[in-house]
VOPAGU-2260 file (C-alpha; in pm, 1 decimal, decimal comma):
REM VOPAGU-2260
SITE   aa  ch    i         X         Y         Z
SITE  UNK   A    0       1,9      -1,3       8,4
SITE  UNK   A    1     139,6     335,3     -94,3
SITE  UNK   A    2     212,2     569,5     197,9
SITE  UNK   A    3      35,6     932,5     189,7
SITE  UNK   A    4     387,2    1087,5      86,7
SITE  UNK   A    5     397,3     833,3    -195,3
SITE  UNK   A    6      63,3     909,8    -295,8
SITE  UNK   A    7     111,4    1291,3    -294,3
SITE  UNK   A    8     434,6    1251,5    -498,9
SITE  UNK   A    9     248,2    1014,3    -775,3
SITE  UNK   A   10     -22,8    1300,1    -785,4
SITE  UNK   A   11     212,7    1572,4    -854,0
SITE  UNK   A   12     388,5    1353,6   -1136,4
SITE  UNK   A   13      72,6    1296,6   -1286,7
SITE  UNK   A   14     -31,5    1645,5   -1274,2
SITE  UNK   A   15     296,9    1749,0   -1422,6
SITE  UNK   A   16     280,4    1524,8   -1701,0
SITE  UNK   A   17     -70,4    1654,8   -1777,6
SITE  UNK   A   18      41,7    2006,1   -1764,1
SITE  UNK   A   19     341,3    1923,0   -1997,1
SITE  UNK   A   20     110,4    1774,2   -2228,2
SITE  UNK   A   21    -124,1    2087,4   -2225,3
SITE  UNK   A   22     170,3    2305,3   -2290,4
SITE  UNK   A   23     286,6    2081,2   -2576,8
SITE  UNK   A   24     -51,5    2100,3   -2739,2
SITE  UNK   A   25     -92,3    2457,4   -2674,0
SITE  UNK   A   26     243,5    2538,6   -2861,0
SITE  UNK   A   27     116,5    2328,3   -3157,4
SITE  UNK   A   28    -223,1    2472,1   -3164,1
SITE  UNK   A   29     -73,5    2839,0   -3183,5
SITE  UNK   A   30      95,3    2719,4   -3510,9
SITE  UNK   A   31    -253,0    2574,6   -3678,3
SITE  UNK   A   32    -528,8    2810,1   -3556,6
SITE  UNK   A   33    -638,1    3103,6   -3753,8
SITE  UNK   A   34    -483,0    3427,3   -3665,1
SITE  UNK   A   35    -646,8    3777,7   -3647,7
SITE  UNK   A   36    -530,9    4114,8   -3532,1
SITE  UNK   A   37    -543,9    4173,1   -3161,7
SITE  UNK   A   38    -653,5    4492,5   -2973,1
SITE  UNK   A   39    -395,6    4464,6   -2700,0
SITE  UNK   A   40    -146,8    4240,4   -2824,7
SITE  UNK   A   41     -54,2    4166,8   -3201,6
SITE  UNK   A   42    -258,9    3851,6   -3249,9
SITE  UNK   A   43    -545,4    3669,8   -3152,5
SITE  UNK   A   44    -641,5    3319,7   -3223,4
SITE  UNK   A   45    -954,8    3153,9   -3330,2
SITE  UNK   A   46   -1024,6    2869,5   -3068,8
SITE  UNK   A   47   -1346,7    2673,8   -3098,2
SITE  UNK   A   48   -1499,0    2982,2   -3292,6
SITE  UNK   A   49   -1381,8    3241,9   -3040,2
SITE  UNK   A   50   -1071,7    3490,0   -3057,2
SITE  UNK   A   51    -866,5    3457,7   -2760,0
SITE  UNK   A   52    -512,8    3599,7   -2695,7
SITE  UNK   A   53    -214,4    3339,9   -2657,4
SITE  UNK   A   54    -245,3    3366,2   -2276,2
SITE  UNK   A   55    -614,7    3341,0   -2232,0
SITE  UNK   A   56    -621,8    3046,6   -2475,9
SITE  UNK   A   57    -371,8    2850,6   -2265,7
SITE  UNK   A   58    -539,8    2938,5   -1952,3
SITE  UNK   A   59    -855,4    2804,6   -2108,1
SITE  UNK   A   60    -695,1    2480,3   -2192,7
SITE  UNK   A   61    -555,3    2450,1   -1812,6
SITE  UNK   A   62    -879,9    2532,8   -1681,7
SITE  UNK   A   63   -1062,7    2260,3   -1843,7
SITE  UNK   A   64    -816,6    2007,4   -1720,9
SITE  UNK   A   65    -779,0    2121,7   -1355,1
SITE  UNK   A   66   -1070,0    2368,5   -1254,2
SITE  UNK   A   67   -1279,0    2186,5    -973,1
SITE  UNK   A   68   -1628,7    2326,1    -903,3
SITE  UNK   A   69   -1836,2    2330,0    -573,5
SITE  UNK   A   70   -2204,9    2289,7    -599,2
SITE  UNK   A   71   -2251,6    2641,6    -445,3
SITE  UNK   A   72   -2017,8    2825,0    -674,4
SITE  UNK   A   73   -2150,5    3146,1    -848,7
SITE  UNK   A   74   -1998,2    3294,6   -1191,6
SITE  UNK   A   75   -2031,1    3654,8   -1301,3
SITE  UNK   A   76   -1989,6    3612,1   -1684,8
SITE  UNK   A   77   -1949,8    3906,4   -1900,6
SITE  UNK   A   78   -1805,6    4015,6   -2227,0
SITE  UNK   A   79   -1533,7    4281,3   -2173,8
SITE  UNK   A   80   -1668,4    4653,8   -2097,6
SITE  UNK   A   81   -2038,3    4560,9   -2031,7
SITE  UNK   A   82   -2029,9    4614,7   -1657,9
SITE  UNK   A   83   -1814,5    4367,0   -1495,0
SITE  UNK   A   84   -1646,9    4603,0   -1223,3
SITE  UNK   A   85   -2009,5    4721,9   -1141,1
SITE  UNK   A   86   -2141,7    4364,1   -1104,1
SITE  UNK   A   87   -1849,5    4240,4    -907,8
SITE  UNK   A   88   -1925,8    4520,1    -641,6
SITE  UNK   A   89   -2283,6    4439,1    -645,7
SITE  UNK   A   90   -2257,6    4066,5    -617,5
SITE  UNK   A   91   -1986,2    4089,0    -332,5
SITE  UNK   A   92   -2206,3    4366,3    -144,8
SITE  UNK   A   93   -2506,0    4138,5    -160,8
SITE  UNK   A   94   -2359,7    3811,7     -35,8
SITE  UNK   A   95   -2146,8    3991,6     225,6
SITE  UNK   A   96   -2399,1    4249,6     341,3
SITE  UNK   A   97   -2376,8    4132,5     717,0
SITE  UNK   A   98   -2023,9    4136,9     724,6
SITE  UNK   A   99   -1931,5    4489,3     671,2
SITE  UNK   A  100   -2120,7    4841,5     771,0
SITE  UNK   A  101   -2175,3    5078,7     511,6
SITE  UNK   A  102   -1947,0    5349,7     678,6
SITE  UNK   A  103   -1674,6    5132,5     675,0
SITE  UNK   A  104   -1731,0    4863,6     393,5
SITE  UNK   A  105   -1447,5    4647,0     222,6
SITE  UNK   A  106   -1511,8    4876,3    -118,9
SITE  UNK   A  107   -1401,7    5174,5      71,1
SITE  UNK   A  108   -1044,1    5027,0     109,1
SITE  UNK   A  109   -1018,2    4801,8    -197,8
SITE  UNK   A  110   -1107,2    4795,3    -548,3
SITE  UNK   A  111   -1407,7    4575,1    -708,0
SITE  UNK   A  112   -1176,4    4395,2    -918,1
SITE  UNK   A  113   -1025,1    4245,9    -605,5
SITE  UNK   A  114   -1353,2    4118,6    -459,2
SITE  UNK   A  115   -1320,6    3764,4    -635,4
SITE  UNK   A  116   -1094,0    3635,2    -900,3
SITE  UNK   A  117   -1115,6    3640,0   -1285,2
SITE  UNK   A  118   -1046,8    3272,1   -1351,5
SITE  UNK   A  119    -932,4    3374,1   -1702,2
SITE  UNK   A  120    -610,0    3524,5   -1557,3
SITE  UNK   A  121    -535,6    3282,8   -1269,8
SITE  UNK   A  122    -234,9    3032,5   -1290,5
SITE  UNK   A  123    -327,3    2664,6   -1290,1
SITE  UNK   A  124    -272,5    2430,7   -1130,2
SITE  UNK   A  125    -117,2    2623,0    -870,1
SITE  UNK   A  126    -458,8    2800,9    -724,0
SITE  UNK   A  127    -725,7    2558,7    -691,5
SITE  UNK   A  128    -922,1    2811,3    -489,1
SITE  UNK   A  129   -1001,8    2588,6    -187,6
SITE  UNK   A  130    -924,6    2871,6      56,8
SITE  UNK   A  131   -1216,9    3054,9     -54,0
SITE  UNK   A  132   -1524,8    3015,6     165,1
SITE  UNK   A  133   -1859,4    2903,0       6,5
SITE  UNK   A  134   -2048,4    3031,8    -195,6
SITE  UNK   A  135   -1714,8    3100,1    -398,3
SITE  UNK   A  136   -1754,6    3369,7    -679,3
SITE  UNK   A  137   -1578,7    3407,6    -985,4
SITE  UNK   A  138   -1560,2    3600,2   -1279,1
SITE  UNK   A  139   -1490,9    3508,2   -1644,2
SITE  UNK   A  140   -1515,5    3633,6   -1980,4
SITE  UNK   A  141   -1529,0    3332,5   -2146,7
SITE  UNK   A  142   -1807,3    3250,9   -2375,6
SITE  UNK   A  143   -2028,8    2972,3   -2247,1
SITE  UNK   A  144   -1939,1    2718,7   -2530,6
SITE  UNK   A  145   -1575,9    2701,1   -2421,4
SITE  UNK   A  146   -1608,0    2669,8   -2046,1
SITE  UNK   A  147   -1543,0    2353,0   -1860,3
SITE  UNK   A  148   -1861,2    2108,5   -1888,1
SITE  UNK   A  149   -1827,0    2090,0   -1487,7
SITE  UNK   A  150   -1928,1    2459,9   -1466,1
SITE  UNK   A  151   -2237,2    2446,0   -1649,8
SITE  UNK   A  152   -2419,5    2310,9   -1347,2
SITE  UNK   A  153   -2354,5    2598,5   -1142,5
SITE  UNK   A  154   -2514,9    2944,4   -1123,4
SITE  UNK   A  155   -2422,3    3205,2   -1356,2
SITE  UNK   A  156   -2507,5    3596,0   -1376,4
SITE  UNK   A  157   -2448,0    3734,0   -1720,3
SITE  UNK   A  158   -2444,5    4087,1   -1799,5
SITE  UNK   A  159   -2466,6    4244,7   -2146,9
SITE  UNK   A  160   -2482,7    4566,8   -2297,3
SITE  UNK   A  161   -2542,2    4779,7   -2631,5
SITE  UNK   A  162   -2271,7    4650,9   -2880,2
SITE  UNK   A  163   -2208,2    5017,7   -2967,4
SITE  UNK   A  164   -2113,7    5097,9   -2631,7
SITE  UNK   A  165   -1907,7    4789,5   -2583,6
SITE  UNK   A  166   -1706,6    4874,7   -2888,1
SITE  UNK   A  167   -1626,4    5213,6   -2794,5
SITE  UNK   A  168   -1549,1    5141,5   -2441,7
SITE  UNK   A  169   -1338,2    4834,0   -2520,6
SITE  UNK   A  170   -1145,2    5041,7   -2781,2
SITE  UNK   A  171   -1068,4    5326,9   -2531,5
SITE  UNK   A  172    -974,7    5070,8   -2245,6
SITE  UNK   A  173    -764,3    4823,0   -2484,6
SITE  UNK   A  174    -585,8    5122,9   -2644,3
SITE  UNK   A  175    -430,2    5206,5   -2256,0
SITE  UNK   A  176    -314,2    4861,3   -2248,4
SITE  UNK   A  177    -187,1    4809,1   -2617,5
SITE  UNK   A  178     171,9    4700,5   -2630,6
SITE  UNK   A  179     383,0    5036,6   -2696,6
SITE  UNK   A  180     579,9    4764,5   -2941,4
SITE  UNK   A  181     255,2    4797,2   -3175,2
SITE  UNK   A  182     116,5    5082,9   -3370,8
SITE  UNK   A  183    -172,4    5257,4   -3201,2
SITE  UNK   A  184    -523,1    5080,3   -3278,8
SITE  UNK   A  185    -735,0    5346,6   -3459,3
SITE  UNK   A  186   -1119,0    5361,9   -3418,8
SITE  UNK   A  187   -1176,6    5268,7   -3760,1
SITE  UNK   A  188    -978,1    4954,9   -3744,3
SITE  UNK   A  189   -1132,2    4854,5   -3409,6
SITE  UNK   A  190   -1476,3    4895,3   -3559,6
SITE  UNK   A  191   -1377,5    4681,1   -3840,4
SITE  UNK   A  192   -1259,1    4417,8   -3622,2
SITE  UNK   A  193   -1558,7    4429,9   -3414,6
SITE  UNK   A  194   -1789,7    4383,8   -3690,4
SITE  UNK   A  195   -1588,0    4100,3   -3820,9
SITE  UNK   A  196   -1596,1    3925,1   -3464,0
SITE  UNK   A  197   -1259,0    3993,3   -3418,1
SITE  UNK   A  198   -1194,6    4095,7   -3059,5
SITE  UNK   A  199   -1097,1    3941,7   -2749,8
SITE  UNK   A  200   -1360,7    3689,8   -2632,7
SITE  UNK   A  201   -1558,8    3776,2   -2960,3
SITE  UNK   A  202   -1758,2    3742,8   -3154,9
SITE  UNK   A  203   -1969,7    3945,4   -2907,5
SITE  UNK   A  204   -2292,5    3840,7   -3088,0
SITE  UNK   A  205   -2200,9    3462,9   -3009,7
SITE  UNK   A  206   -2065,2    3539,3   -2666,1
SITE  UNK   A  207   -2414,2    3687,6   -2576,2
SITE  UNK   A  208   -2610,4    3419,8   -2761,0
SITE  UNK   A  209   -2429,9    3142,8   -2582,6
SITE  UNK   A  210   -2544,5    3256,9   -2244,8
SITE  UNK   A  211   -2897,2    3368,7   -2370,6
SITE  UNK   A  212   -2970,8    3038,8   -2501,6
SITE  UNK   A  213   -2874,2    2862,3   -2194,9
SITE  UNK   A  214   -3054,5    3104,3   -1981,2
SITE  UNK   A  215   -3388,5    3007,6   -2176,5
SITE  UNK   A  216   -3314,5    2653,8   -2120,3
SITE  UNK   A  217   -3218,9    2690,7   -1756,0
SITE  UNK   A  218   -3349,9    3011,8   -1603,4
SITE  UNK   A  219   -3285,9    2881,0   -1257,2
SITE  UNK   A  220   -2930,3    2855,3   -1336,7
SITE  UNK   A  221   -2877,5    3170,8   -1555,7
SITE  UNK   A  222   -2982,0    3532,6   -1454,4
SITE  UNK   A  223   -2940,8    3715,7   -1795,4
SITE  UNK   A  224   -2921,1    4095,2   -1700,3
SITE  UNK   A  225   -2862,3    4401,7   -1907,4
SITE  UNK   A  226   -2655,3    4721,3   -1833,9
SITE  UNK   A  227   -2916,1    4935,5   -1942,3
SITE  UNK   A  228   -3179,2    4805,2   -1704,3
SITE  UNK   A  229   -2928,7    4817,2   -1443,5
SITE  UNK   A  230   -2894,1    5173,1   -1476,4
SITE  UNK   A  231   -3273,9    5267,3   -1545,7
SITE  UNK   A  232   -3392,4    5047,6   -1249,1
SITE  UNK   A  233   -3099,9    4967,8   -1002,0
SITE  UNK   A  234   -3329,8    4862,9    -713,6
SITE  UNK   A  235   -3558,2    4643,9    -892,9
SITE  UNK   A  236   -3254,0    4461,7   -1066,1
SITE  UNK   A  237   -3057,9    4447,1    -739,1
SITE  UNK   A  238   -3350,8    4260,5    -550,6
SITE  UNK   A  239   -3379,4    4021,6    -857,5
SITE  UNK   A  240   -3000,8    3963,1    -851,0
SITE  UNK   A  241   -3009,7    3921,1    -473,3
SITE  UNK   A  242   -3299,6    3651,4    -502,1
SITE  UNK   A  243   -3112,0    3471,3    -767,4
SITE  UNK   A  244   -2802,2    3452,6    -559,7
SITE  UNK   A  245   -3014,9    3287,9    -284,5
SITE  UNK   A  246   -2975,1    3598,7     -45,5
SITE  UNK   A  247   -3302,2    3788,0     -91,8
SITE  UNK   A  248   -3356,5    4115,8      78,4
SITE  UNK   A  249   -3589,2    4075,6     388,7
SITE  UNK   A  250   -3884,5    4312,9     437,2
SITE  UNK   A  251   -3704,9    4453,5     734,5
SITE  UNK   A  252   -3390,9    4518,3     523,2
SITE  UNK   A  253   -3610,3    4684,5     243,1
SITE  UNK   A  254   -3788,1    4905,6     490,1
SITE  UNK   A  255   -3427,7    5003,9     658,3
SITE  UNK   A  256   -3311,8    5097,9     325,6
SITE  UNK   A  257   -3025,6    4833,3     263,1
SITE  UNK   A  258   -3114,4    4806,0     -96,1
SITE  UNK   A  259   -3066,4    5173,1    -155,8
SITE  UNK   A  260   -2743,2    5170,5      30,7
SITE  UNK   A  261   -2585,9    4886,9    -174,1
SITE  UNK   A  262   -2697,3    5071,4    -502,7
SITE  UNK   A  263   -2535,8    5384,1    -360,5
SITE  UNK   A  264   -2218,8    5225,0    -240,9
SITE  UNK   A  265   -2159,0    5042,2    -583,1
SITE  UNK   A  266   -2255,4    5324,5    -801,2
SITE  UNK   A  267   -2023,2    5465,5   -1057,2
SITE  UNK   A  268   -2043,5    5809,9    -891,8
SITE  UNK   A  269   -1950,8    5683,7    -583,3
SITE  UNK   A  270   -1680,6    5404,4    -658,3
SITE  UNK   A  271   -1513,8    5626,6    -909,6
SITE  UNK   A  272   -1439,7    5900,5    -637,1
SITE  UNK   A  273   -1288,4    5672,0    -391,7
SITE  UNK   A  274    -922,5    5726,8    -349,9
SITE  UNK   A  275    -851,8    5335,4    -366,1
SITE  UNK   A  276   -1001,8    5351,6    -725,7
SITE  UNK   A  277    -805,2    5639,5    -846,8
SITE  UNK   A  278    -423,0    5527,2    -767,7
SITE  UNK   A  279    -244,0    5183,2    -814,2
SITE  UNK   A  280    -289,4    4897,5   -1032,2
SITE  UNK   A  281    -474,0    4573,5   -1048,3
SITE  UNK   A  282    -283,9    4263,3   -1166,0
SITE  UNK   A  283    -443,3    3984,7   -1376,1
SITE  UNK   A  284    -216,9    3676,9   -1398,9
SITE  UNK   A  285     182,6    3755,8   -1440,3
SITE  UNK   A  286     168,6    3987,8   -1756,0
SITE  UNK   A  287    -123,0    4219,6   -1736,4
SITE  UNK   A  288    -149,3    4534,5   -1521,4
SITE  UNK   A  289    -428,0    4780,2   -1539,1
SITE  UNK   A  290    -448,0    5120,6   -1364,4
SITE  UNK   A  291    -747,5    5118,6   -1123,7
SITE  UNK   A  292    -862,7    5445,6   -1258,9
SITE  UNK   A  293    -930,7    5287,2   -1623,0
SITE  UNK   A  294   -1187,2    5078,2   -1481,5
SITE  UNK   A  295   -1403,1    5394,4   -1418,0
SITE  UNK   A  296   -1434,8    5608,2   -1719,6
SITE  UNK   A  297   -1812,2    5714,8   -1746,9
SITE  UNK   A  298   -2038,5    5438,6   -1704,6
SITE  UNK   A  299   -2312,2    5603,6   -1918,8
SITE  UNK   A  300   -2570,4    5479,4   -2158,3
SITE  UNK   A  301   -2510,8    5606,5   -2513,6
SITE  UNK   A  302   -2149,3    5755,4   -2503,4
SITE  UNK   A  303   -2099,6    5565,3   -2852,4
SITE  UNK   A  304   -2280,1    5879,9   -2992,4
SITE  UNK   A  305   -1946,0    6099,7   -2909,6
SITE  UNK   A  306   -1754,2    5828,4   -3143,6
SITE  UNK   A  307   -1937,5    5665,0   -3395,2
SITE  UNK   A  308   -2067,0    5788,2   -3713,1
SITE  UNK   A  309   -2439,1    5738,4   -3838,0
SITE  UNK   A  310   -2298,6    5488,3   -4082,7
SITE  UNK   A  311   -2112,1    5300,3   -3813,5
SITE  UNK   A  312   -2433,0    5288,6   -3587,1
SITE  UNK   A  313   -2649,2    5157,6   -3874,5
SITE  UNK   A  314   -2387,3    4913,4   -3960,5
SITE  UNK   A  315   -2344,8    4759,4   -3625,8
SITE  UNK   A  316   -2711,7    4770,7   -3596,1
SITE  UNK   A  317   -2768,4    4571,4   -3891,9
SITE  UNK   A  318   -2524,2    4311,3   -3801,4
SITE  UNK   A  319   -2667,3    4257,8   -3465,7
SITE  UNK   A  320   -3029,3    4233,4   -3608,5
SITE  UNK   A  321   -2936,4    3983,1   -3823,0
SITE  UNK   A  322   -2713,1    3766,5   -3571,2
SITE  UNK   A  323   -2976,5    3772,2   -3302,2
SITE  UNK   A  324   -3277,0    3711,8   -3544,2
SITE  UNK   A  325   -3514,4    3467,3   -3420,3
SITE  UNK   A  326   -3358,0    3460,7   -3076,1
SITE  UNK   A  327   -3602,9    3694,7   -2901,6
SITE  UNK   A  328   -3329,3    3897,4   -2787,2
SITE  UNK   A  329   -3255,1    4269,8   -2874,2
SITE  UNK   A  330   -2931,7    4462,7   -2784,6
SITE  UNK   A  331   -2909,2    4763,6   -3003,0
SITE  UNK   A  332   -3120,1    5105,0   -2872,1
SITE  UNK   A  333   -3274,9    5283,8   -3166,9
SITE  UNK   A  334   -3293,0    5617,3   -2989,8
């Protein structure tokens, strides 16, 4: 019979072997996958229908091998620049509302990105997240179609946004992160790539549809939310979110104004003026650093009007009308 130490060595050896195979498959895959122009880095790779940079591609492969879910896990899924920072703050505040006071809250001293991990940028198999108390919260930008099967039994909150605002916000954000070794990405170039579906984690329409269809099949497992609804009716959407997370607000909490307090605490206006969100960086994995202030630009609906021409607007609206036809989902505003 093997001793516990021998079993540990055997498991580590097996794990190393699995990891080495993933690395070899990854290197081969980079040579064979279709390539497109990246927004932050030089190239993106088309992996099972979605465009990923080399780092997030490798992480996805490792994630599919090593990540182990727990029944109570909850995932925030989103395309880039659709409201991830806001939803992180809201979800964390709902679940932890009995741990902190509103006068001295965790979010007063830490940025929303630190509330729970973005699994796309974590290093596996080093971090197994077993140290996190249940329910564990995770964020991801991966489309549902390329997530590990084990995740599909967990609860997901998905947030989407008008593609015109997504395009402009993502272009501004990624331009700040773009490698200085590359020429700047002009808006016209980003627009063409976005319309072709070539952007990190895109095509955006396929990303949205992957979660939309799943939400129709399993509404108890996926809460599909829109950024615009959150902005227009924050208290209504917050109550819906809390109920889905298994932490509904009590009548007493509602009467005491807890809903309004969380809405205020997590609002763009409040978070963006906190000193903790004005200085320093957030690190994602080993390579990506983002200035905290870059997560707080405007947070507005319709800011695309300051960047896109009527021709650009009409083209994006037309593309999304066609791509979403028959799905029952409408993303583009007409005003």
